[in-house]
N, CA and C of each residue as an Amber inpcrd file, in Angstrom:
protein
   639
   8.0840000  -5.5760000 -10.2390000   6.9160000  -5.4980000  -9.2000000
   6.2100000  -4.3120000 -10.2760000   5.1700000  -4.4930000 -10.2750000
   4.0920000  -3.9290000 -10.8170000   3.8970000  -2.8330000 -10.2880000
   3.8860000  -1.4630000 -10.3040000   3.6040000  -0.2960000  -9.3360000
   2.2630000  -0.6200000  -9.6190000   1.4730000   0.5180000  -8.4170000
   0.3170000   0.6910000  -8.3690000   0.0520000   2.1540000  -9.3030000
  -0.7030000   2.2080000 -10.4150000  -0.9110000   2.9080000 -12.0400000
  -2.1860000   3.3980000 -11.9140000  -3.2900000   2.7310000 -11.5870000
  -4.5230000   3.0470000 -11.7030000  -5.5680000   2.4280000 -10.2340000
  -6.6600000   2.7590000 -11.2850000  -7.6810000   2.0480000  -9.3830000
  -7.6450000   1.1630000  -9.7630000  -7.8450000   0.2680000 -11.1800000
  -8.0220000  -1.0040000 -11.5120000  -7.1740000  -1.6520000 -10.6850000
  -5.6460000  -1.0140000 -10.4520000  -4.9500000  -1.0240000  -9.5890000
  -4.8630000  -1.5920000  -7.9370000  -5.8680000  -0.8300000  -7.5820000
  -6.1570000  -0.7130000  -6.5780000  -7.7090000  -1.6050000  -5.7800000
  -8.1840000  -1.3380000  -7.0650000  -9.2910000  -2.8470000  -7.2030000
  -8.7230000  -3.9840000  -6.5450000  -7.7990000  -4.4990000  -7.3860000
  -7.0970000  -5.7820000  -7.2900000  -6.6540000  -5.9650000  -6.6460000
  -5.5600000  -5.1460000  -5.4030000  -5.0470000  -5.3130000  -4.3660000
  -6.0120000  -5.6080000  -3.1460000  -7.3230000  -4.6260000  -3.3820000
  -8.4860000  -4.7480000  -2.8450000  -9.0190000  -7.0190000  -2.1570000
  -9.2940000  -6.5250000  -3.5720000  -9.3050000  -8.1800000  -3.7990000
  -8.5890000  -9.2220000  -3.1820000  -7.4840000  -8.9210000  -3.4680000
  -6.2320000  -9.9990000  -2.7270000  -6.0180000  -9.7850000  -1.4070000
  -6.6390000  -8.5400000  -0.6200000  -6.6060000  -8.1980000   0.7370000
  -7.7980000  -9.2590000   1.2370000  -8.7410000  -8.5100000   0.8550000
  -9.5910000  -9.2630000   1.2290000  -9.8290000 -10.8020000   1.3160000
  -9.1640000 -11.6770000   0.2670000  -9.1500000 -12.8770000   0.4260000
  -8.0600000 -13.1910000   2.0500000  -6.3430000 -12.4920000   1.6990000
  -5.6510000 -12.7800000   2.6330000  -5.9940000 -12.6930000   4.2680000
  -6.8320000 -11.8910000   4.2750000  -7.3550000 -11.2620000   5.6630000
  -8.5350000 -11.4060000   5.8500000  -9.5590000 -11.8920000   7.0040000
 -11.0580000 -11.7470000   6.9860000 -10.7630000 -11.2200000   7.3790000
 -10.1930000 -10.0290000   8.5800000 -10.5820000  -8.7670000   9.5520000
 -11.2130000  -7.5020000   7.7790000 -10.5970000  -8.1150000   6.9040000
 -10.0410000  -6.5250000   5.8600000 -11.7570000  -6.5360000   5.2310000
 -12.1670000  -7.2540000   5.5620000 -13.9630000  -7.1590000   4.1880000
 -14.7080000  -6.0870000   4.6940000 -14.4830000  -6.2180000   6.5030000
 -15.4660000  -4.6190000   6.9240000 -14.9040000  -3.4500000   6.6650000
 -13.3440000  -3.8640000   6.7600000 -12.7880000  -2.0040000   6.3460000
 -12.7340000  -1.7290000   5.2540000 -12.9540000  -2.8720000   4.2980000
 -12.8730000  -2.1790000   2.7740000 -14.3410000  -1.9670000   2.5510000
 -15.5110000  -2.3830000   3.3350000 -16.7720000  -2.1710000   2.8650000
 -16.9130000  -1.0390000   3.8340000 -16.4310000  -0.5170000   4.6300000
 -16.6320000   0.7480000   5.3280000 -16.4310000   2.0190000   4.9190000
 -15.1160000   1.4710000   4.3770000 -14.0400000   2.5590000   3.5610000
 -14.4280000   3.6090000   2.4080000 -15.6450000   2.9010000   1.6260000
 -15.6350000   3.8400000   0.4480000 -14.8310000   3.2750000  -0.5810000
 -14.6730000   4.7180000  -1.7880000 -13.5440000   4.3080000  -2.5020000
 -12.3540000   4.8020000  -1.7850000 -11.2460000   3.7800000  -2.6410000
  -9.8700000   3.9620000  -1.9050000  -9.4640000   4.4520000  -2.8760000
  -9.1120000   5.7760000  -2.5170000  -8.3600000   7.1720000  -3.6330000
  -6.5040000   6.0890000  -4.6280000  -6.2880000   6.5400000  -5.6210000
  -5.4000000   6.2220000  -6.0650000  -4.0420000   6.9000000  -5.4100000
  -4.4650000   8.2810000  -5.6510000  -3.1060000   9.3990000  -4.8970000
  -1.7110000   9.2180000  -5.6920000  -1.6960000   9.8020000  -6.7710000
  -0.5410000   9.3590000  -7.0660000   0.4480000  10.8510000  -7.8860000
   1.5290000  10.6280000  -7.4400000   2.3510000  12.0260000  -7.9370000
   3.5270000  11.5940000  -9.0540000   4.1160000  12.2460000 -10.0130000
   5.0840000  12.2920000 -11.1960000   6.4160000  12.1280000  -9.9610000
   6.9490000  10.4940000 -10.0740000   8.2400000  10.4180000  -9.4260000
   9.1400000  11.7460000  -9.8130000   9.8010000  12.3080000  -8.7540000
  11.2380000  13.2210000  -9.4990000  10.9830000  13.9260000  -7.7540000
  12.1050000  15.3910000  -8.4720000  12.4350000  16.1600000  -7.2710000
  11.4690000  16.9680000  -6.8630000  10.5220000  17.2370000  -7.2050000
   8.9140000  18.3940000  -6.8980000   8.3120000  17.1410000  -6.1770000
   8.1900000  16.2040000  -6.3490000   7.4100000  15.1150000  -5.3060000
   8.1730000  15.0020000  -4.4460000   9.2900000  14.6000000  -4.2960000
  10.0880000  14.7300000  -3.1830000  10.0930000  15.9260000  -2.2130000
  10.1570000  16.8860000  -2.9800000  10.4910000  18.1220000  -2.1730000
   8.9010000  18.8500000  -1.1940000   8.1490000  18.4080000  -1.9160000
   6.8220000  18.3600000  -1.4200000   6.3360000  17.5580000  -0.3910000
   6.8270000  16.1460000   0.1830000   7.0140000  16.1090000   1.3130000
   7.8500000  16.3230000   2.1600000   8.8160000  16.7000000   1.6970000
   9.7920000  17.0470000   2.8350000   9.4730000  18.7810000   3.3360000
   8.5890000  19.3130000   2.4870000   7.9940000  20.3610000   3.1610000
   7.3220000  20.3350000   4.2990000   6.1460000  19.0670000   3.7540000
   5.2030000  19.0620000   5.1110000   5.5970000  18.3090000   6.1450000
   6.8610000  17.9280000   6.2410000   7.3420000  17.0970000   7.9050000
   7.1270000  17.9520000   8.8720000   6.1660000  17.4910000   9.1960000
   6.1990000  17.8410000  11.0090000   5.5280000  19.5670000  11.0500000
   4.5250000  19.8620000   9.7110000   3.9320000  21.2340000  10.1990000
   2.6460000  20.1550000   9.7020000   1.2510000  21.5850000  10.0860000
   0.3340000  21.3090000   9.5200000   0.1610000  21.1070000   8.0630000
  -0.9920000  21.1180000   7.6000000  -1.7780000  20.7940000   6.4050000
  -1.1070000  22.1940000   5.5350000  -2.1450000  23.2310000   6.4460000
  -2.4070000  24.2840000   6.0130000  -0.9920000  25.5510000   6.0990000
   0.1330000  25.1620000   6.8380000   1.4330000  25.8640000   6.7100000
   1.9960000  24.8140000   5.1870000   2.2720000  23.8940000   5.5020000
   2.1860000  23.0590000   4.4010000   2.1900000  23.6980000   2.6240000
   1.2100000  23.6250000   2.8870000   0.4910000  24.1650000   1.3710000
   1.0120000  25.8290000   1.2090000   0.6820000  26.5780000   2.4730000
   1.3870000  28.0600000   2.3460000   3.4160000  28.0490000   1.6650000
   3.8330000  27.2040000   2.4000000   5.2470000  26.9340000   2.2930000
   5.1820000  27.0940000   0.7740000   4.8520000  25.6720000   0.7100000
   5.1930000  24.7430000  -0.9120000   4.1920000  26.2830000  -1.9050000
   3.4740000  26.8880000  -1.5870000   2.7220000  28.0920000  -2.7930000
   3.9360000  28.8870000  -2.9920000   4.5060000  29.5400000  -1.6040000
   5.7500000  30.4000000  -1.8600000   6.8050000  29.8560000  -2.5840000
   7.1090000  28.4600000  -2.3000000   8.4130000  28.0030000  -2.6360000
   7.9940000  27.8540000  -4.4320000   7.4290000  27.2680000  -4.4410000
   6.7220000  26.9360000  -6.5910000   6.8990000  28.6880000  -7.0210000
   6.3870000  29.5250000  -6.3750000   5.9610000  30.9850000  -6.9060000
   7.7090000  31.1050000  -6.9100000   8.7410000  31.1770000  -6.2060000
   9.5470000  32.3010000  -5.8550000  10.6750000  31.2660000  -6.8930000
  10.6140000  30.1700000  -6.7340000  11.7590000  28.9800000  -8.1170000
  10.6340000  28.4220000  -8.8120000  10.7980000  28.6090000 -10.2020000
   9.7490000  27.9190000 -10.9570000  10.6580000  27.8060000 -12.6190000
  10.8550000  26.3270000 -12.3360000  10.1750000  25.4330000 -12.6140000
  11.1990000  24.8980000 -10.8590000  10.8280000  24.1140000 -10.0480000
  10.7670000  23.7300000  -9.1400000  11.8950000  22.5490000  -9.2930000
  13.2510000  22.8120000  -9.7680000  13.7520000  21.4330000  -9.9900000
  15.1030000  21.8210000  -9.0570000  16.3880000  20.7660000  -9.3420000
  17.4130000  20.7220000  -8.3380000  18.5240000  22.1980000  -8.8920000
  18.7860000  22.8370000  -9.6930000  19.9970000  23.4590000 -10.4320000
  19.2440000  25.2820000  -9.8010000  17.4500000  24.6220000 -10.2330000
  17.2000000  26.1850000  -9.7240000  16.9520000  26.7000000  -8.3560000
  16.9050000  25.2690000  -7.8090000  17.0010000  25.0260000  -6.1320000
  17.6550000  25.9430000  -5.5050000  18.8840000  25.3750000  -5.7580000
  20.4400000  25.3600000  -5.3360000  20.4830000  27.0720000  -5.8270000
  20.3090000  27.8050000  -7.4580000  20.8710000  29.0490000  -7.6500000
  19.8240000  30.2970000  -6.5940000  18.7230000  29.4560000  -5.7170000
  17.9780000  30.1710000  -4.9330000  18.8800000  30.8160000  -4.2010000
  19.1480000  29.6900000  -3.3740000  20.4350000  30.5080000  -2.3250000
  19.4900000  30.1570000  -0.6300000  19.8690000  30.5600000   0.2000000
  19.0580000  31.4990000   1.7530000  18.3290000  32.0070000   1.5470000
  18.3670000  33.2100000   1.0830000  17.4330000  34.2770000   0.9490000
  16.4280000  34.1650000   0.5700000  15.9630000  32.8270000  -0.2000000
  15.0710000  32.7280000  -1.0610000  14.4260000  31.7140000  -0.4060000
  15.3210000  31.1020000   0.1120000  14.6940000  29.3610000   0.6260000
  13.5020000  30.0090000   1.7100000  14.3390000  31.4740000   2.5730000
  14.1660000  31.5080000   3.6960000  12.6910000  32.3870000   4.0690000
  12.7370000  33.0960000   2.8120000  11.5250000  33.9980000   2.7330000
  10.1280000  32.9960000   1.8370000  10.6850000  31.9530000   1.3740000
   9.3530000  30.4050000   0.9150000   8.8250000  30.2200000   2.4460000
   9.7630000  30.8210000   3.4550000   9.0170000  29.3300000   4.7500000
  10.4030000  28.2760000   5.4520000  11.0630000  27.9380000   4.7710000
  11.9780000  26.4280000   4.3660000  12.3770000  26.7150000   5.5820000
  12.5760000  25.7100000   6.7080000  13.3640000  25.8230000   8.1070000
  14.9950000  25.3480000   7.4220000  15.7260000  25.3900000   8.5040000
  17.2220000  25.2820000   8.0360000  16.9020000  24.2050000   8.0270000
  16.7680000  22.9580000   8.7160000  17.0550000  21.3430000   8.3330000
  16.0490000  21.2430000   7.2860000  15.1610000  21.4130000   6.6530000
  14.7120000  21.3830000   5.6540000  14.9910000  22.0960000   4.6330000
  15.9150000  23.4540000   4.5200000  16.5700000  23.8990000   3.7110000
  18.1950000  22.8660000   3.1380000  18.7730000  22.1720000   4.1880000
  20.1110000  21.1550000   4.1310000  19.4490000  20.1010000   3.4450000
  18.1980000  19.3640000   3.8860000  17.2550000  18.8390000   3.6430000
  17.7830000  18.6570000   1.5130000  16.9220000  19.7910000   1.5990000
  16.7930000  19.8340000  -0.2000000  18.0370000  20.1910000  -0.6630000
  18.8510000  20.7880000  -0.0860000  20.0850000  21.0630000  -1.0220000
  20.7970000  19.4640000  -0.8520000  21.1810000  18.6730000  -0.0060000
  21.4760000  17.2820000   0.0710000  20.7760000  16.5920000  -1.1240000
  19.6330000  16.9400000  -1.2550000  18.8480000  15.7690000  -2.2070000
  18.9910000  16.4390000  -3.8740000  18.8100000  17.9200000  -3.9820000
  19.6670000  18.6700000  -5.1060000  20.6990000  18.2960000  -5.7710000
  22.1540000  17.9450000  -4.5810000  23.2930000  17.9810000  -4.7280000
  23.7060000  16.2400000  -5.5120000  22.1140000  15.0700000  -4.8090000
  22.5650000  14.3750000  -4.8880000  21.8080000  13.8880000  -6.2370000
  20.8740000  14.5300000  -6.6280000  20.2250000  14.2270000  -7.6590000
  21.2800000  15.2820000  -8.9760000  21.7420000  16.0160000  -9.2580000
  22.6430000  16.2180000 -10.0960000  24.0430000  16.0380000 -10.3450000
  24.6790000  15.0900000  -9.2570000  25.4170000  13.9690000  -9.2830000
  25.5890000  12.8450000  -9.7280000  24.5080000  12.3550000 -10.0180000
  23.4350000  11.3490000 -10.3090000  23.8780000  10.3150000  -8.8740000
  24.2620000  10.5060000  -7.9000000  24.1280000   9.6420000  -6.9950000
  22.9520000   8.7990000  -6.0340000  21.7530000  10.1900000  -7.0090000
  20.2410000   9.6590000  -6.4510000  19.1770000   9.4980000  -7.4140000
  18.6280000   8.6820000  -7.7990000  18.4490000   9.0450000  -9.3710000
  16.8470000   8.5950000  -8.7950000  15.9980000   9.6790000  -8.4650000
  14.6150000   9.8440000  -8.2460000  13.6600000   8.7150000  -8.8490000
  13.9490000   8.3140000 -10.5620000  13.0050000   8.5040000 -11.0070000
  13.2120000   6.5480000 -10.9010000  14.8250000   6.2140000 -11.1390000
  15.0920000   4.7160000 -10.8640000  14.6950000   4.2310000  -9.7410000
  14.4090000   4.6410000  -8.4760000  13.6170000   4.1140000  -7.2860000
  12.5740000   3.7030000  -7.5310000  11.8400000   4.1980000  -8.5350000
  10.5900000   3.9540000  -8.9220000  10.4730000   1.7370000  -9.0770000
  11.6220000   1.5160000  -9.5770000  11.3620000   0.0420000  -9.9020000
  12.4980000  -0.1990000  -9.6210000  12.9110000  -0.0700000  -8.2940000
  13.5180000  -0.8950000  -7.9080000  13.1640000  -1.6790000  -5.7590000
  13.5740000  -2.6060000  -5.4830000  12.9600000  -3.2750000  -4.3760000
  13.1210000  -2.5920000  -3.3570000  11.5510000  -2.4190000  -2.4010000
  11.3780000  -1.2010000  -1.6390000  12.3720000  -1.0840000  -0.1830000
  12.7550000  -2.1650000   0.1680000  13.5670000  -2.3170000   1.3450000
  15.1560000  -1.0920000   0.7720000  15.3920000  -1.5770000  -0.6370000
  17.1910000  -0.5060000  -1.0590000  16.6790000   0.4680000  -1.3590000
  15.1640000   0.6650000  -2.2110000  14.3940000   2.2420000  -2.1640000
  15.1330000   2.6820000  -1.4320000  14.4410000   2.3070000  -0.1940000
  14.3020000   3.3190000   1.1100000  15.4710000   3.6760000   2.0180000
  16.6070000   2.3110000   1.4310000  18.0710000   2.6890000   1.8870000
  18.6610000   3.9840000   0.9670000  18.5540000   3.6890000  -0.2030000
  19.1010000   4.6340000  -0.7220000  18.5830000   6.6190000  -0.4020000
  16.9820000   6.4070000  -0.1670000  16.6360000   7.3770000  -0.0600000
  16.8980000   7.7460000   2.0170000  17.3710000   7.4470000   2.3770000
  17.4320000   7.2400000   4.2690000  18.9780000   7.6320000   4.3570000
  19.7360000   7.6240000   3.0770000  21.0900000   7.6320000   2.7990000
  21.6030000   9.2720000   2.7770000  20.2630000  10.1670000   2.6320000
  20.4190000  11.7080000   2.4680000  20.5200000  12.1260000   3.9840000
  20.6990000  12.7790000   4.2720000  20.7570000  13.2300000   5.7240000
  19.4870000  14.1940000   5.4040000  18.6540000  13.9060000   6.7650000
  17.1630000  15.0430000   6.8320000  16.1670000  14.0340000   6.4730000
  16.6210000  13.0260000   5.4810000  14.9800000  11.9870000   4.9250000
  14.7220000  10.8850000   5.4160000  14.3450000  10.8780000   6.3250000
  13.6620000   9.4290000   7.4970000  12.6980000   8.2280000   6.5850000
  12.4480000   7.0050000   7.6920000  11.8110000   6.2750000   7.1140000
  10.1300000   6.4910000   6.3600000   9.7600000   7.9320000   7.4720000
   8.3230000   8.2790000   6.7670000   8.4020000   8.5810000   5.3430000
   9.4790000   9.6390000   5.4910000   9.4460000  10.4660000   4.0540000
   9.6730000   9.9430000   2.9470000  10.5340000   8.9960000   3.1680000
  10.9360000   7.7770000   2.0250000   9.9190000   6.9920000   1.8610000
   9.3350000   6.5740000   2.5960000   7.7340000   5.4320000   2.3880000
   6.7700000   6.3940000   1.5200000   6.4270000   7.7410000   1.9940000
   5.1620000   8.3790000   1.1560000   6.1780000   8.3640000  -0.0890000
   7.1550000   8.8120000  -0.1300000   7.5680000   9.0710000  -1.9970000
   7.3630000   7.9520000  -2.4780000   7.7500000   6.8250000  -2.2060000
   7.7230000   5.2220000  -2.4840000   6.3100000   5.1000000  -3.2920000
   5.1630000   5.3080000  -1.8550000   4.0840000   5.1720000  -2.3550000
   3.1980000   6.0240000  -3.4660000   3.2880000   7.4370000  -3.1390000
   2.7720000   8.5740000  -3.7940000   3.3820000   8.4620000  -5.2240000
   4.6240000   8.3180000  -5.3940000   5.4490000   8.7860000  -6.4830000
   6.1180000   7.3300000  -7.4930000   6.3280000   6.9360000  -7.0810000
   6.5650000   5.4630000  -7.3590000   5.7950000   4.8710000  -7.6950000
   4.5690000   4.9710000  -6.2200000   3.9390000   3.8060000  -6.5840000
   4.1610000   2.1680000  -6.6180000   4.5750000   2.2520000  -5.4820000
   5.0780000   1.1470000  -4.9020000   4.2830000   0.1340000  -4.0890000
   3.9850000  -1.2430000  -4.5910000   2.7370000  -1.9420000  -4.0980000
   2.9530000  -2.6330000  -2.4210000   3.9780000  -2.3140000  -2.8120000
   4.0850000  -3.4120000  -1.1060000   5.0290000  -2.4620000   0.3750000
   4.3560000  -1.1060000   0.3980000   5.0140000  -0.2720000   1.2490000
   4.3020000  -0.1200000   2.1950000   4.2940000  -0.0390000   3.2060000
   3.3400000   0.4740000   4.5110000   4.5140000   1.2910000   5.5770000
   3.9960000   2.3850000   5.6510000   4.4220000   3.5190000   6.6890000
   4.0720000   3.4730000   8.2340000   4.5660000   2.1370000   8.9340000
   3.8320000   1.8350000  10.0650000   4.1180000   2.9560000  11.3520000
   5.5190000   4.0700000  10.8460000   5.0850000   5.0700000  11.8890000
   4.0630000   6.1200000  11.7710000   3.3300000   5.8890000  10.6680000
   1.9940000   6.7610000  10.3880000   1.3640000   6.8140000  11.3880000
   1.0510000   8.3770000  12.3760000   0.0600000   8.2590000  13.5880000
  -1.7070000   7.4610000  12.6990000  -1.9600000   8.5710000  12.2590000
  -3.2050000   7.7570000  11.3110000  -3.2510000   6.6460000  10.5430000
  -2.1670000   5.9710000  10.3340000  -2.8480000   4.3650000  10.0910000
  -2.8420000   3.8220000  11.3100000  -2.1890000   4.1050000  12.1720000
  -1.6630000   3.4630000  14.0240000  -3.1810000   3.5010000  14.6060000
  -3.4270000   4.6150000  14.7210000  -4.4920000   4.8120000  14.8920000
  -6.1070000   4.2300000  14.2640000  -6.2330000   4.2470000  12.5860000
  -7.1580000   3.3240000  11.8350000  -6.8370000   2.1280000  11.8980000
  -5.8110000   1.4670000  12.0340000  -6.1180000   0.0550000  11.9000000
  -6.1520000  -0.4950000  14.1700000  -5.8800000   0.3440000  14.6480000
  -6.7350000  -0.0810000  16.3910000  -7.9680000   0.0470000  16.0420000
  -8.5040000   1.3280000  15.6790000  -9.8010000   1.0980000  15.7650000
 -10.2000000   0.1280000  14.5180000  -9.9250000  -0.3280000  13.5690000
 -10.0750000  -1.4150000  12.6360000 -10.6150000  -2.9040000  13.1860000
  -9.6960000  -3.2340000  14.4980000  -9.3170000  -4.2920000  14.8230000
  -9.8400000  -4.4690000  16.6830000 -10.4240000  -3.0850000  16.7700000
 -11.0260000  -3.0940000  18.5090000  -9.8670000  -3.4920000  19.1090000
  -8.6030000  -2.5310000  18.7510000  -7.4380000  -2.5970000  19.8330000
  -7.3620000  -1.3520000  20.9410000  -6.8820000  -1.7150000  21.8910000
  -7.2060000  -0.7240000  23.0560000  -6.0180000  -0.0240000  23.4910000
  -4.9130000   0.2300000  22.2270000  -4.1660000   1.1550000  22.6830000
  -3.5570000   0.8790000  20.7830000  -3.3980000   2.2250000  20.1510000
  -2.7240000   2.2490000  19.3470000  -1.4220000   1.4250000  18.9620000
  -1.5270000   0.2340000  17.4870000   0.0170000  -0.0970000  17.8960000
   1.2730000   0.9720000  17.3970000   2.4180000   0.6560000  18.0400000
   3.4880000   1.1820000  17.8600000   4.0080000   0.8450000  16.2580000
   5.2540000   1.7130000  15.6620000   5.7720000   1.6790000  14.3470000
   5.7480000   0.2120000  14.0530000   6.4170000  -0.7400000  14.6100000
   7.1930000  -1.6710000  14.8530000   5.8440000  -2.9170000  14.8100000
   5.2690000  -2.3590000  16.0190000   3.7270000  -3.5700000  16.1660000
   3.2090000  -3.2060000  14.4140000   3.4560000  -1.8650000  14.3170000
   1.7290000  -2.2330000  13.4660000   2.6650000  -3.0850000  12.0200000
   4.0140000  -2.4250000  11.9130000   4.7120000  -3.3320000  10.6930000
   4.4780000  -4.7840000  10.7310000   4.5500000  -5.5490000  11.5690000
   4.7160000  -7.1470000  11.8590000   3.3460000  -7.1020000  11.5210000
   1.8880000  -6.2620000  12.0580000   0.4860000  -6.9690000  11.4920000
   0.5760000  -6.3480000   9.7050000   1.1680000  -5.6980000   9.5680000
   1.0910000  -5.5680000   8.1110000   1.6730000  -6.4400000   6.8660000
   2.9140000  -7.2450000   7.4510000   3.3200000  -8.4010000   7.0060000
   2.5340000  -9.4210000   6.3890000   1.4090000  -9.8480000   6.8400000
   0.5450000 -10.5920000   6.0860000  -0.1760000  -9.8660000   4.6370000
   0.0400000  -8.6630000   4.7460000  -0.7390000  -8.1490000   3.4540000
   0.3260000  -7.8630000   2.7720000   1.5910000  -8.6100000   2.8070000
   2.4070000  -8.3240000   1.4940000   2.2710000  -8.9840000   0.4540000
   1.6430000  -9.2600000  -1.1360000   2.6710000  -7.8480000  -1.4670000
   1.7240000  -6.9790000  -1.7560000   0.8370000  -6.4300000  -1.4280000
  -0.1640000  -5.5880000  -1.5720000  -0.2750000  -4.5400000  -0.0610000
   0.6930000  -4.2910000   0.1920000   1.0170000  -3.5000000   1.5230000
   0.5820000  -2.0150000   0.9820000   1.0800000  -1.1850000   0.2160000
   0.8460000  -0.2120000  -0.3580000  -0.7820000  -0.2340000  -0.3210000
  -1.3470000  -0.7430000  -0.9170000  -2.5190000  -0.7160000  -1.4170000
  -3.3190000  -1.1970000   0.2710000  -2.8760000  -1.2300000   1.2790000
  -3.2550000  -1.8420000   2.6530000  -3.1830000  -0.1780000   3.3430000
  -2.5220000   0.6970000   3.3650000  -1.9540000   1.5670000   3.5390000
  -3.4270000   2.4400000   3.1660000  -3.2960000   2.6370000   1.6750000
  -4.7490000   3.3110000   1.2600000  -5.8350000   2.9810000   2.1210000
  -5.7760000   1.7790000   1.6010000  -7.4480000   1.9010000   2.3850000
  -7.2060000   2.3840000   3.5620000  -6.8220000   1.9870000   4.8310000
  -6.6020000   2.2480000   6.3270000  -6.6550000   3.6890000   6.5050000
  -5.9270000   4.5540000   5.4700000  -6.2220000   6.2330000   5.8730000
  -7.9220000   6.5000000   4.5360000  -7.9990000   5.5890000   4.0640000
  -9.4860000   5.8230000   3.3590000 -11.0680000   5.3540000   4.8550000
 -10.2200000   4.2690000   5.6840000 -11.2170000   3.9230000   6.3660000
 -10.8410000   5.1780000   7.6850000 -10.1780000   5.2220000   8.0900000
  -9.5500000   6.2280000   9.2330000 -10.5220000   7.4630000   8.5840000
 -10.5410000   8.3270000   7.2200000 -10.9640000   9.1450000   6.7070000
 -12.3020000   9.3280000   6.8490000 -13.0460000   7.9860000   6.7180000
 -14.6350000   7.1230000   7.2270000 -14.7840000   7.2150000   7.8840000
 -13.8940000   7.3570000   8.9460000 -14.7400000   7.2930000  10.5550000
 -14.5560000   8.9230000  11.3080000 -13.8410000   9.6550000  10.6320000
 -13.1330000  11.3320000  11.2460000 -13.6670000  11.8320000  10.4080000
 -14.1470000  11.6910000   9.4560000 -14.6470000  12.6950000   8.2330000
 -13.5740000  13.7330000   7.9270000 -12.7510000  13.3860000   7.8470000
 -11.9990000  14.5540000   7.1390000 -10.4700000  13.5090000   6.0260000
  -9.6100000  14.4430000   5.1990000  -8.9560000  13.5970000   4.6330000
  -7.4950000  13.8290000   5.8620000  -7.0780000  12.4240000   5.6530000
  -5.5490000  12.2230000   6.6150000  -4.5450000  11.6910000   6.1280000
  -4.5620000  11.5830000   4.4590000  -3.5190000  10.6270000   3.9820000
  -2.2890000  11.7680000   3.0560000  -1.4860000  11.7780000   3.3930000
  -0.3460000  12.8090000   2.8840000  -0.9040000  13.1830000   1.5810000
  -0.7240000  14.4740000   1.1470000  -0.8500000  14.7160000  -0.2530000
   0.0490000  15.0640000  -0.7730000
């Protein structure tokens, strides 16, 4: 598996997508530059995605700022040492506290190797991540896309991607998670670039950033 590590990888993927699906040429032309958006694999990157679950970007940024100020460095041992009082002060909900405790314990025990996941088949990696209580498919897929640089992950449950594909293909209703995954199958093995493309397309149409950060 060759990860998506550079702008040239994005360009290569876009060329392949243009060839494999004639509908994507217009999407690529309208989208403009497709950002790489990569973060280092590890606990801090996964924690930032957990923090961003089901809250606005403004709220997530505020919580993240407090958390990384109160716990520095933000790694499993310091996180566990912080304890419930610090977690509450940062603004972490109880479910997110439990999730990050489970992630921390998994990393420290060796049961969850976040770096090694970057070199594992996508479905297997998603399975290992979603085995942690509180981590669903979207969180796992976003981690694998932006931290692992996995080339063939497409988060079908992402609302922005559903809207983008509906807009691009003139669909009367946005596709469901399952329907979008079926549509995206033809873009393999470049579904990770296709996801970035449709986030860029949606941003170009709506005039704002929509991809998870």
